[in-house]
Each structure stands twice: as C-alpha cells, then as structure tokens.
N, CA, C and O atoms as a GROMACS GRO file, in nm:
protein
  528
    1MET      N    1   4.022   0.928   0.702
    1MET     CA    2   3.905   0.998   0.805
    1MET      C    3   3.849   0.964   0.751
    1MET      O    4   3.790   0.860   0.779
    2LYS      N    5   3.826   1.041   0.614
    2LYS     CA    6   3.699   1.048   0.563
    2LYS      C    7   3.574   0.950   0.573
    2LYS      O    8   3.457   0.980   0.548
    3ILE      N    9   3.616   0.846   0.608
    3ILE     CA   10   3.533   0.692   0.546
    3ILE      C   11   3.448   0.693   0.728
    3ILE      O   12   3.348   0.649   0.786
    4VAL      N   13   3.557   0.764   0.750
    4VAL     CA   14   3.482   0.737   0.922
    4VAL      C   15   3.359   0.831   0.947
    4VAL      O   16   3.260   0.774   0.995
    5SER      N   17   3.347   0.993   0.918
    5SER     CA   18   3.323   1.093   0.893
    5SER      C   19   3.208   1.080   0.814
    5SER      O   20   3.088   1.098   0.837
    6GLU      N   21   3.247   1.058   0.754
    6GLU     CA   22   3.121   0.978   0.692
    6GLU      C   23   2.954   0.905   0.710
    6GLU      O   24   2.842   0.957   0.715
    7PHE      N   25   2.999   0.774   0.718
    7PHE     CA   26   2.977   0.684   0.863
    7PHE      C   27   2.887   0.722   0.915
    7PHE      O   28   2.766   0.710   0.899
    8LYS      N   29   3.007   0.817   1.046
    8LYS     CA   30   2.899   0.879   1.132
    8LYS      C   31   2.783   0.992   1.124
    8LYS      O   32   2.694   1.017   1.205
    9ALA      N   33   2.803   1.030   1.045
    9ALA     CA   34   2.706   1.142   0.989
    9ALA      C   35   2.605   0.995   0.928
    9ALA      O   36   2.523   0.939   1.000
   10PHE      N   37   2.629   0.962   0.814
   10PHE     CA   38   2.439   0.796   0.767
   10PHE      C   39   2.433   0.770   0.893
   10PHE      O   40   2.315   0.761   0.926
   11ALA      N   41   2.524   0.749   1.003
   11ALA     CA   42   2.479   0.598   1.050
   11ALA      C   43   2.419   0.762   1.196
   11ALA      O   44   2.411   0.710   1.307
   12MET      N   45   2.392   0.891   1.202
   12MET     CA   46   2.375   0.952   1.304
   12MET      C   47   2.203   1.068   1.173
   12MET      O   48   2.156   1.177   1.203
   13ARG      N   49   2.179   1.016   1.097
   13ARG     CA   50   2.090   1.084   0.976
   13ARG      C   51   1.924   1.050   1.073
   13ARG      O   52   1.861   1.130   1.143
   14GLY      N   53   1.888   0.883   1.038
   14GLY     CA   54   1.820   0.850   1.083
   14GLY      C   55   1.770   0.880   1.235
   14GLY      O   56   1.827   0.952   1.317
   15ASN      N   57   1.633   0.799   1.255
   15ASN     CA   58   1.602   0.808   1.480
   15ASN      C   59   1.703   0.627   1.462
   15ASN      O   60   1.696   0.527   1.392
   16VAL      N   61   1.774   0.672   1.559
   16VAL     CA   62   1.823   0.491   1.630
   16VAL      C   63   1.721   0.469   1.622
   16VAL      O   64   1.657   0.434   1.522
   17VAL      N   65   1.678   0.491   1.762
   17VAL     CA   66   1.559   0.430   1.798
   17VAL      C   67   1.451   0.333   1.768
   17VAL      O   68   1.424   0.228   1.828
   18ASP      N   69   1.353   0.428   1.588
   18ASP     CA   70   1.321   0.440   1.508
   18ASP      C   71   1.382   0.250   1.417
   18ASP      O   72   1.320   0.147   1.388
   19MET      N   73   1.464   0.276   1.411
   19MET     CA   74   1.569   0.132   1.374
   19MET      C   75   1.631   0.055   1.448
   19MET      O   76   1.672  -0.061   1.460
   20ALA      N   77   1.627   0.146   1.491
   20ALA     CA   78   1.667  -0.036   1.662
   20ALA      C   79   1.457  -0.054   1.677
   20ALA      O   80   1.445  -0.120   1.781
   21VAL      N   81   1.404  -0.044   1.656
   21VAL     CA   82   1.265  -0.066   1.745
   21VAL      C   83   1.220  -0.153   1.574
   21VAL      O   84   1.116  -0.216   1.593
   22GLY      N   85   1.265  -0.167   1.436
   22GLY     CA   86   1.266  -0.136   1.294
   22GLY      C   87   1.372  -0.270   1.282
   22GLY      O   88   1.332  -0.335   1.185
   23ILE      N   89   1.442  -0.309   1.317
   23ILE     CA   90   1.545  -0.399   1.330
   23ILE      C   91   1.481  -0.560   1.458
   23ILE      O   92   1.512  -0.679   1.449
   24ILE      N   93   1.406  -0.503   1.544
   24ILE     CA   94   1.390  -0.590   1.648
   24ILE      C   95   1.281  -0.647   1.556
   24ILE      O   96   1.291  -0.755   1.497
   25ILE      N   97   1.210  -0.591   1.552
   25ILE     CA   98   1.008  -0.570   1.506
   25ILE      C   99   1.044  -0.698   1.351
   25ILE      O  100   0.977  -0.801   1.344
   26GLY      N  101   1.153  -0.666   1.243
   26GLY     CA  102   1.190  -0.762   1.118
   26GLY      C  103   1.318  -0.892   1.180
   26GLY      O  104   1.379  -0.968   1.105
   27VAL      N  105   1.327  -0.889   1.283
   27VAL     CA  106   1.412  -1.015   1.352
   27VAL      C  107   1.286  -1.097   1.337
   27VAL      O  108   1.262  -1.194   1.266
   28ALA      N  109   1.219  -1.038   1.417
   28ALA     CA  110   1.086  -1.148   1.400
   28ALA      C  111   0.990  -1.141   1.370
   28ALA      O  112   0.891  -1.191   1.421
   29PHE      N  113   1.001  -1.056   1.251
   29PHE     CA  114   0.931  -1.074   1.160
   29PHE      C  115   1.012  -1.182   1.082
   29PHE      O  116   0.978  -1.266   0.999
   30GLY      N  117   1.119  -1.153   1.135
   30GLY     CA  118   1.234  -1.292   0.994
   30GLY      C  119   1.136  -1.466   1.078
   30GLY      O  120   1.110  -1.576   1.029
   31LYS      N  121   1.120  -1.426   1.168
   31LYS     CA  122   1.151  -1.614   1.198
   31LYS      C  123   1.032  -1.664   1.231
   31LYS      O  124   1.014  -1.785   1.248
   32ILE      N  125   0.914  -1.547   1.245
   32ILE     CA  126   0.740  -1.612   1.233
   32ILE      C  127   0.730  -1.683   1.091
   32ILE      O  128   0.689  -1.797   1.067
   33VAL      N  129   0.778  -1.586   1.002
   33VAL     CA  130   0.875  -1.630   0.844
   33VAL      C  131   0.895  -1.800   0.788
   33VAL      O  132   0.843  -1.883   0.713
   34SER      N  133   0.988  -1.785   0.867
   34SER     CA  134   1.048  -1.918   0.854
   34SER      C  135   0.996  -2.006   0.917
   34SER      O  136   1.010  -2.108   0.849
   35SER      N  137   0.930  -2.037   1.030
   35SER     CA  138   0.867  -2.124   1.090
   35SER      C  139   0.715  -2.088   0.998
   35SER      O  140   0.633  -2.174   1.030
   36PHE      N  141   0.673  -2.018   0.926
   36PHE     CA  142   0.513  -2.028   0.895
   36PHE      C  143   0.576  -2.120   0.747
   36PHE      O  144   0.507  -2.216   0.711
   37VAL      N  145   0.707  -2.086   0.664
   37VAL     CA  146   0.726  -2.156   0.575
   37VAL      C  147   0.799  -2.359   0.554
   37VAL      O  148   0.782  -2.442   0.465
   38SER      N  149   0.873  -2.363   0.680
   38SER     CA  150   0.888  -2.459   0.734
   38SER      C  151   0.777  -2.479   0.802
   38SER      O  152   0.760  -2.599   0.785
   39ASP      N  153   0.690  -2.441   0.868
   39ASP     CA  154   0.629  -2.591   0.923
   39ASP      C  155   0.473  -2.597   0.861
   39ASP      O  156   0.395  -2.692   0.868
   40VAL      N  157   0.452  -2.468   0.798
   40VAL     CA  158   0.271  -2.433   0.698
   40VAL      C  159   0.327  -2.503   0.573
   40VAL      O  160   0.296  -2.607   0.515
   41ILE      N  161   0.399  -2.430   0.558
   41ILE     CA  162   0.455  -2.417   0.371
   41ILE      C  163   0.453  -2.586   0.302
   41ILE      O  164   0.371  -2.647   0.232
   42MET      N  165   0.603  -2.625   0.369
   42MET     CA  166   0.670  -2.706   0.295
   42MET      C  167   0.590  -2.808   0.294
   42MET      O  168   0.552  -2.843   0.182
   43PRO      N  169   0.546  -2.879   0.404
   43PRO     CA  170   0.494  -3.031   0.475
   43PRO      C  171   0.410  -2.997   0.360
   43PRO      O  172   0.458  -3.049   0.260
   44PRO      N  173   0.264  -2.906   0.325
   44PRO     CA  174   0.194  -3.007   0.156
   44PRO      C  175   0.255  -3.001   0.025
   44PRO      O  176   0.221  -3.041  -0.086
   45ILE      N  177   0.376  -2.927   0.079
   45ILE     CA  178   0.464  -2.943  -0.103
   45ILE      C  179   0.516  -3.023  -0.138
   45ILE      O  180   0.542  -3.054  -0.254
   46GLY      N  181   0.552  -3.088  -0.013
   46GLY     CA  182   0.662  -3.215   0.026
   46GLY      C  183   0.538  -3.390   0.016
   46GLY      O  184   0.563  -3.510   0.012
   47LEU      N  185   0.395  -3.301   0.016
   47LEU     CA  186   0.314  -3.425   0.026
   47LEU      C  187   0.272  -3.403  -0.098
   47LEU      O  188   0.209  -3.489  -0.160
   48LEU      N  189   0.311  -3.255  -0.164
   48LEU     CA  190   0.267  -3.313  -0.302
   48LEU      C  191   0.346  -3.326  -0.383
   48LEU      O  192   0.300  -3.351  -0.494
   49VAL      N  193   0.485  -3.318  -0.372
   49VAL     CA  194   0.574  -3.357  -0.485
   49VAL      C  195   0.642  -3.542  -0.436
   49VAL      O  196   0.739  -3.611  -0.468
   50GLY      N  197   0.558  -3.551  -0.372
   50GLY     CA  198   0.590  -3.763  -0.284
   50GLY      C  199   0.616  -3.780  -0.142
   50GLY      O  200   0.694  -3.862  -0.095
   51GLY      N  201   0.551  -3.705  -0.080
   51GLY     CA  202   0.597  -3.682   0.048
   51GLY      C  203   0.776  -3.669   0.145
   51GLY      O  204   0.820  -3.707   0.253
   52ILE      N  205   0.838  -3.580   0.004
   52ILE     CA  206   0.981  -3.568   0.045
   52ILE      C  207   0.964  -3.410   0.184
   52ILE      O  208   0.865  -3.344   0.216
   53ASP      N  209   1.085  -3.403   0.223
   53ASP     CA  210   1.057  -3.312   0.322
   53ASP      C  211   1.144  -3.278   0.341
   53ASP      O  212   1.228  -3.323   0.419
   54PHE      N  213   1.153  -3.133   0.232
   54PHE     CA  214   1.208  -2.974   0.174
   54PHE      C  215   1.399  -2.978   0.225
   54PHE      O  216   1.504  -2.952   0.166
   55SER      N  217   1.351  -3.045   0.422
   55SER     CA  218   1.453  -3.010   0.514
   55SER      C  219   1.603  -3.110   0.524
   55SER      O  220   1.712  -3.066   0.559
   56ASN      N  221   1.581  -3.210   0.496
   56ASN     CA  222   1.667  -3.311   0.466
   56ASN      C  223   1.667  -3.299   0.361
   56ASN      O  224   1.788  -3.275   0.360
   57LEU      N  225   1.632  -3.292   0.223
   57LEU     CA  226   1.751  -3.382   0.102
   57LEU      C  227   1.896  -3.256   0.091
   57LEU      O  228   1.889  -3.134   0.098
   58SER      N  229   2.017  -3.341   0.074
   58SER     CA  230   2.139  -3.262   0.048
   58SER      C  231   2.151  -3.432   0.006
   58SER      O  232   2.083  -3.535   0.011
   59ILE      N  233   2.309  -3.380  -0.047
   59ILE     CA  234   2.346  -3.417  -0.196
   59ILE      C  235   2.508  -3.425  -0.038
   59ILE      O  236   2.542  -3.345   0.049
   60THR      N  237   2.560  -3.576  -0.082
   60THR     CA  238   2.666  -3.640   0.032
   60THR      C  239   2.773  -3.609  -0.079
   60THR      O  240   2.773  -3.632  -0.200
   61LEU      N  241   2.889  -3.532   0.026
   61LEU     CA  242   3.008  -3.477  -0.090
   61LEU      C  243   3.160  -3.644  -0.018
   61LEU      O  244   3.257  -3.698  -0.070
   62LYS      N  245   3.117  -3.650   0.066
   62LYS     CA  246   3.235  -3.760   0.180
   62LYS      C  247   3.109  -3.758   0.251
   62LYS      O  248   3.027  -3.684   0.305
   63ALA      N  249   3.159  -3.984   0.196
   63ALA     CA  250   3.065  -3.976   0.380
   63ALA      C  251   3.090  -4.006   0.522
   63ALA      O  252   3.190  -3.955   0.572
   64ALA      N  253   3.031  -4.065   0.578
   64ALA     CA  254   3.101  -4.077   0.709
   64ALA      C  255   3.198  -4.127   0.790
   64ALA      O  256   3.250  -4.230   0.745
   65THR      N  257   3.230  -4.097   0.871
   65THR     CA  258   3.327  -4.208   0.923
   65THR      C  259   3.331  -4.248   1.038
   65THR      O  260   3.212  -4.251   1.073
   66GLU      N  261   3.412  -4.292   1.149
   66GLU     CA  262   3.457  -4.345   1.265
   66GLU      C  263   3.456  -4.176   1.302
   66GLU      O  264   3.365  -4.096   1.323
   67SER      N  265   3.562  -4.169   1.300
   67SER     CA  266   3.597  -4.024   1.350
   67SER      C  267   3.588  -3.944   1.271
   67SER      O  268   3.702  -3.910   1.240
   68ALA      N  269   3.517  -3.890   1.216
   68ALA     CA  270   3.437  -3.770   1.123
   68ALA      C  271   3.293  -3.766   1.107
   68ALA      O  272   3.235  -3.872   1.132
   69PRO      N  273   3.209  -3.646   1.063
   69PRO     CA  274   3.061  -3.682   1.022
   69PRO      C  275   3.031  -3.669   0.880
   69PRO      O  276   3.108  -3.746   0.823
   70ALA      N  277   2.979  -3.627   0.819
   70ALA     CA  278   2.975  -3.694   0.681
   70ALA      C  279   2.906  -3.533   0.602
   70ALA      O  280   2.794  -3.489   0.628
   71ILE      N  281   2.997  -3.474   0.516
   71ILE     CA  282   2.977  -3.410   0.447
   71ILE      C  283   2.951  -3.337   0.388
   71ILE      O  284   3.036  -3.296   0.309
   72LEU      N  285   2.829  -3.282   0.390
   72LEU     CA  286   2.712  -3.285   0.286
   72LEU      C  287   2.673  -3.145   0.221
   72LEU      O  288   2.728  -3.038   0.244
   73LEU      N  289   2.574  -3.166   0.142
   73LEU     CA  290   2.585  -3.030   0.022
   73LEU      C  291   2.395  -3.054   0.059
   73LEU      O  292   2.327  -3.138   0.000
   74GLN      N  293   2.323  -2.926   0.204
   74GLN     CA  294   2.184  -2.926   0.167
   74GLN      C  295   2.140  -2.851   0.174
   74GLN      O  296   2.107  -2.770   0.261
   75TYR      N  297   2.126  -2.877  -0.004
   75TYR     CA  298   1.965  -2.781  -0.134
   75TYR      C  299   1.867  -2.828  -0.060
   75TYR      O  300   1.892  -2.944  -0.092
   76GLY      N  301   1.768  -2.841   0.018
   76GLY     CA  302   1.713  -2.838   0.111
   76GLY      C  303   1.650  -2.780   0.187
   76GLY      O  304   1.529  -2.761   0.199
   77VAL      N  305   1.796  -2.729   0.281
   77VAL     CA  306   1.782  -2.553   0.326
   77VAL      C  307   1.711  -2.487   0.294
   77VAL      O  308   1.622  -2.412   0.333
   78PHE      N  309   1.828  -2.566   0.106
   78PHE     CA  310   1.861  -2.356   0.049
   78PHE      C  311   1.755  -2.373   0.013
   78PHE      O  312   1.730  -2.256  -0.014
   79ILE      N  313   1.671  -2.424  -0.010
   79ILE     CA  314   1.504  -2.387  -0.060
   79ILE      C  315   1.430  -2.345   0.033
   79ILE      O  316   1.350  -2.252   0.022
   80ASN      N  317   1.454  -2.421   0.148
   80ASN     CA  318   1.305  -2.356   0.294
   80ASN      C  319   1.389  -2.225   0.237
   80ASN      O  320   1.329  -2.182   0.138
   81SER      N  321   1.507  -2.147   0.266
   81SER     CA  322   1.530  -2.023   0.275
   81SER      C  323   1.446  -1.935   0.120
   81SER      O  324   1.345  -1.864   0.121
   82ILE      N  325   1.497  -1.959   0.050
   82ILE     CA  326   1.479  -1.905  -0.080
   82ILE      C  327   1.281  -1.868  -0.112
   82ILE      O  328   1.216  -1.793  -0.184
   83ILE      N  329   1.264  -1.932  -0.047
   83ILE     CA  330   1.051  -1.976   0.014
   83ILE      C  331   1.134  -1.864   0.080
   83ILE      O  332   1.148  -1.778  -0.006
   84ASP      N  333   1.198  -1.825   0.197
   84ASP     CA  334   1.177  -1.733   0.342
   84ASP      C  335   1.195  -1.562   0.250
   84ASP      O  336   1.121  -1.464   0.252
   85PHE      N  337   1.306  -1.583   0.186
   85PHE     CA  338   1.305  -1.415   0.136
   85PHE      C  339   1.205  -1.470   0.060
   85PHE      O  340   1.115  -1.408   0.116
   86VAL      N  341   1.146  -1.537  -0.024
   86VAL     CA  342   1.076  -1.427  -0.093
   86VAL      C  343   0.925  -1.441  -0.072
   86VAL      O  344   0.869  -1.435  -0.181
   87ILE      N  345   0.863  -1.454   0.000
   87ILE     CA  346   0.743  -1.438   0.150
   87ILE      C  347   0.817  -1.296   0.209
   87ILE      O  348   0.771  -1.183   0.193
   88ILE      N  349   0.956  -1.333   0.288
   88ILE     CA  350   0.948  -1.165   0.316
   88ILE      C  351   0.992  -1.065   0.222
   88ILE      O  352   0.969  -0.948   0.252
   89ALA      N  353   1.028  -1.081   0.157
   89ALA     CA  354   0.985  -0.956  -0.020
   89ALA      C  355   0.903  -0.883  -0.062
   89ALA      O  356   0.893  -0.768  -0.105
   90TRP      N  357   0.811  -1.023  -0.032
   90TRP     CA  358   0.696  -0.991  -0.089
   90TRP      C  359   0.582  -0.885   0.061
   90TRP      O  360   0.505  -0.790   0.075
   91ALA      N  361   0.635  -0.968   0.118
   91ALA     CA  362   0.533  -0.865   0.249
   91ALA      C  363   0.613  -0.749   0.279
   91ALA      O  364   0.548  -0.655   0.324
   92ILE      N  365   0.730  -0.731   0.266
   92ILE     CA  366   0.778  -0.524   0.211
   92ILE      C  367   0.780  -0.495   0.117
   92ILE      O  368   0.794  -0.374   0.097
   93PHE      N  369   0.768  -0.588   0.001
   93PHE     CA  370   0.686  -0.452  -0.076
   93PHE      C  371   0.547  -0.441  -0.071
   93PHE      O  372   0.500  -0.351  -0.140
   94MET      N  373   0.470  -0.509  -0.007
   94MET     CA  374   0.277  -0.502  -0.012
   94MET      C  375   0.325  -0.376   0.078
   94MET      O  376   0.342  -0.268   0.022
   95VAL      N  377   0.346  -0.388   0.213
   95VAL     CA  378   0.380  -0.294   0.335
   95VAL      C  379   0.398  -0.118   0.256
   95VAL      O  380   0.344  -0.008   0.265
   96ILE      N  381   0.508  -0.181   0.180
   96ILE     CA  382   0.632  -0.020   0.086
   96ILE      C  383   0.451   0.031   0.039
   96ILE      O  384   0.406   0.145   0.048
   97LYS      N  385   0.372  -0.099  -0.013
   97LYS     CA  386   0.314  -0.005  -0.154
   97LYS      C  387   0.179   0.034  -0.023
   97LYS      O  388   0.208   0.144   0.025
   98ALA      N  389   0.121   0.009   0.006
   98ALA     CA  390   0.073   0.072   0.114
   98ALA      C  391   0.133   0.227   0.160
   98ALA      O  392   0.093   0.342   0.140
   99MET      N  393   0.207   0.190   0.204
   99MET     CA  394   0.288   0.287   0.292
   99MET      C  395   0.346   0.432   0.171
   99MET      O  396   0.406   0.532   0.209
  100ASN      N  397   0.310   0.407   0.048
  100ASN     CA  398   0.328   0.532  -0.082
  100ASN      C  399   0.212   0.526  -0.149
  100ASN      O  400   0.222   0.580  -0.260
  101SER      N  401   0.109   0.484  -0.128
  101SER     CA  402  -0.058   0.459  -0.209
  101SER      C  403  -0.079   0.582  -0.033
  101SER      O  404  -0.158   0.676  -0.044
  102LEU      N  405  -0.046   0.572   0.029
  102LEU     CA  406  -0.108   0.668   0.201
  102LEU      C  407  -0.038   0.779   0.128
  102LEU      O  408  -0.102   0.868   0.072
  103LYS      N  409   0.097   0.774   0.127
  103LYS     CA  410   0.134   0.933   0.084
  103LYS      C  411   0.097   1.008  -0.028
  103LYS      O  412   0.084   1.130  -0.041
  104LYS      N  413   0.084   0.917  -0.107
  104LYS     CA  414   0.007   0.979  -0.286
  104LYS      C  415  -0.164   1.099  -0.165
  104LYS      O  416  -0.159   1.212  -0.116
  105LYS      N  417  -0.232   1.036  -0.167
  105LYS     CA  418  -0.376   1.087  -0.074
  105LYS      C  419  -0.302   1.152  -0.022
  105LYS      O  420  -0.230   1.177  -0.119
  106GLU      N  421  -0.258   1.203   0.059
  106GLU     CA  422  -0.191   1.320   0.120
  106GLU      C  423  -0.165   1.410   0.031
  106GLU      O  424  -0.212   1.521   0.004
  107GLU      N  425  -0.069   1.333  -0.018
  107GLU     CA  426   0.002   1.472  -0.093
  107GLU      C  427  -0.130   1.533  -0.210
  107GLU      O  428  -0.105   1.629  -0.283
  108ALA      N  429  -0.267   1.461  -0.214
  108ALA     CA  430  -0.313   1.496  -0.338
  108ALA      C  431  -0.413   1.570  -0.324
  108ALA      O  432  -0.470   1.619  -0.421
  109ILE      N  433  -0.479   1.607  -0.103
  109ILE     CA  434  -0.524   1.655  -0.113
  109ILE      C  435  -0.470   1.812  -0.053
  109ILE      O  436  -0.421   1.824   0.060
  110PRO      N  437  -0.496   1.972  -0.189
  110PRO     CA  438  -0.412   2.046  -0.188
  110PRO      C  439  -0.475   2.148  -0.037
  110PRO      O  440  -0.585   2.134   0.017
  111ALA      N  441  -0.381   2.233  -0.002
  111ALA     CA  442  -0.344   2.248   0.027
  111ALA      C  443  -0.410   2.400   0.074
  111ALA      O  444  -0.356   2.508   0.046
  112ALA      N  445  -0.557   2.381   0.163
  112ALA     CA  446  -0.618   2.583   0.141
  112ALA      C  447  -0.523   2.693   0.156
  112ALA      O  448  -0.420   2.661   0.216
  113PRO      N  449  -0.528   2.795   0.123
  113PRO     CA  450  -0.404   2.868   0.081
  113PRO      C  451  -0.463   2.954   0.195
  113PRO      O  452  -0.584   2.969   0.214
  114PRO      N  453  -0.352   3.016   0.279
  114PRO     CA  454  -0.330   3.089   0.375
  114PRO      C  455  -0.455   3.185   0.420
  114PRO      O  456  -0.520   3.096   0.474
  115LYS      N  457  -0.504   3.257   0.430
  115LYS     CA  458  -0.591   3.363   0.456
  115LYS      C  459  -0.509   3.504   0.458
  115LYS      O  460  -0.431   3.544   0.545
  116PRO      N  461  -0.547   3.566   0.345
  116PRO     CA  462  -0.409   3.732   0.357
  116PRO      C  463  -0.465   3.839   0.494
  116PRO      O  464  -0.567   3.902   0.520
  117SER      N  465  -0.408   3.828   0.522
  117SER     CA  466  -0.390   3.933   0.592
  117SER      C  467  -0.426   4.066   0.612
  117SER      O  468  -0.415   4.133   0.510
  118ASP      N  469  -0.476   4.141   0.735
  118ASP     CA  470  -0.623   4.182   0.736
  118ASP      C  471  -0.577   4.337   0.634
  118ASP      O  472  -0.658   4.422   0.595
  119ASP      N  473  -0.368   4.335   0.601
  119ASP     CA  474  -0.365   4.447   0.547
  119ASP      C  475  -0.396   4.413   0.438
  119ASP      O  476  -0.450   4.503   0.373
  120ILE      N  477  -0.378   4.263   0.355
  120ILE     CA  478  -0.397   4.236   0.240
  120ILE      C  479  -0.499   4.275   0.185
  120ILE      O  480  -0.509   4.323   0.072
  121VAL      N  481  -0.608   4.250   0.289
  121VAL     CA  482  -0.736   4.278   0.258
  121VAL      C  483  -0.804   4.398   0.224
  121VAL      O  484  -0.880   4.440   0.137
  122LEU      N  485  -0.701   4.468   0.399
  122LEU     CA  486  -0.739   4.628   0.357
  122LEU      C  487  -0.729   4.681   0.202
  122LEU      O  488  -0.800   4.726   0.112
  123LEU      N  489  -0.582   4.643   0.233
  123LEU     CA  490  -0.580   4.716   0.032
  123LEU      C  491  -0.606   4.692  -0.084
  123LEU      O  492  -0.549   4.751  -0.177
  124THR      N  493  -0.729   4.570  -0.107
  124THR     CA  494  -0.743   4.439  -0.150
  124THR      C  495  -0.897   4.587  -0.186
  124THR      O  496  -0.914   4.630  -0.300
  125GLU      N  497  -0.964   4.626  -0.094
  125GLU     CA  498  -1.062   4.633  -0.088
  125GLU      C  499  -1.046   4.805  -0.136
  125GLU      O  500  -1.148   4.862  -0.176
  126ILE      N  501  -0.893   4.892  -0.128
  126ILE     CA  502  -0.860   5.030  -0.202
  126ILE      C  503  -0.902   5.020  -0.271
  126ILE      O  504  -1.006   5.068  -0.314
  127ARG      N  505  -0.765   4.886  -0.340
  127ARG     CA  506  -0.802   4.872  -0.477
  127ARG      C  507  -0.891   4.938  -0.552
  127ARG      O  508  -0.901   5.037  -0.625
  128ASP      N  509  -0.997   4.783  -0.475
  128ASP     CA  510  -1.173   4.760  -0.507
  128ASP      C  511  -1.232   4.897  -0.540
  128ASP      O  512  -1.340   4.919  -0.595
  129LEU      N  513  -1.151   4.975  -0.502
  129LEU     CA  514  -1.295   5.144  -0.451
  129LEU      C  515  -1.256   5.188  -0.551
  129LEU      O  516  -1.314   5.169  -0.658
  130LEU      N  517  -1.123   5.275  -0.534
  130LEU     CA  518  -1.050   5.302  -0.647
  130LEU      C  519  -1.064   5.284  -0.792
  130LEU      O  520  -1.060   5.374  -0.876
  131LYS      N  521  -1.076   5.183  -0.809
  131LYS     CA  522  -1.138   5.118  -0.976
  131LYS      C  523  -1.271   5.174  -0.969
  131LYS      O  524  -1.262   5.289  -1.013
  132LYS      N  525  -1.400   5.147  -0.932
  132LYS     CA  526  -1.521   5.158  -0.930
  132LYS      C  527  -1.496   5.376  -1.004
  132LYS      O  528  -1.594   5.447  -1.023
   0.00000   0.00000   0.00000
C-alpha cells in the first residue's frame, strides 16, 4: 500500500491539467517531427546516398510463403525513429535551455529592499538625534 500512496502523492503534486496539455502538445509535436523526418529530411539524405528510401530498408529473415508473409527486420524504420528522437530531444533541449536562461535573468534582478515601517523610520531618526 505504501507504493500506491507514494504514487498518489506523486500524481497529485503537479497541476494535472497542465500535465495533460503538455502531453497532448508533445504527441502532436512528435507527429510533426516524424512527418518532417520521413517526408523532408530522409528523401534528400536517401538521394545523397544513392536514391535509397530508408523506410524500405530491411533484412528478410524468412521469405514469404503462400500462407505466411515474409518476416522482415526493418532497420530503415529504426533509423527514421532514431532521427526523430534526436530532433525531438534537440528541440526539447533548446526549449529547456531558453527557459533556464529566462529563470536566470529573473533571479539576477535583485528585488528592491522593502521600505522600513514608519516605526522603524521614527526610531532611526531618534537614534540619529541622540547621537548628535
């Protein structure tokens, strides 16, 4: 039961709506990056490497028969997934880096010291008069 209570505390720590919005945006961003990689980046790379379509690269482990399809090791799709991951990781890194730099700028600006209360000002004036 301890694990369940720890998970409940973890799940309720942040704002659930913000987390849900972030996940939805992240999924949409992942689809955009996947399309960008497969439709924009990989065709020129394939052209440079000799007209290879990476999504069709595979090794046949077992040939197709009349009753069963071929068993393929599709490493081209894996290469596309790696490139997707690298682009998404880079984009997230840049966003976090920008957020951290904004935080540092906010922290670097020192807050003005609070104005002393009227009592403190009066006591300071009395102290200064007594010193004279």
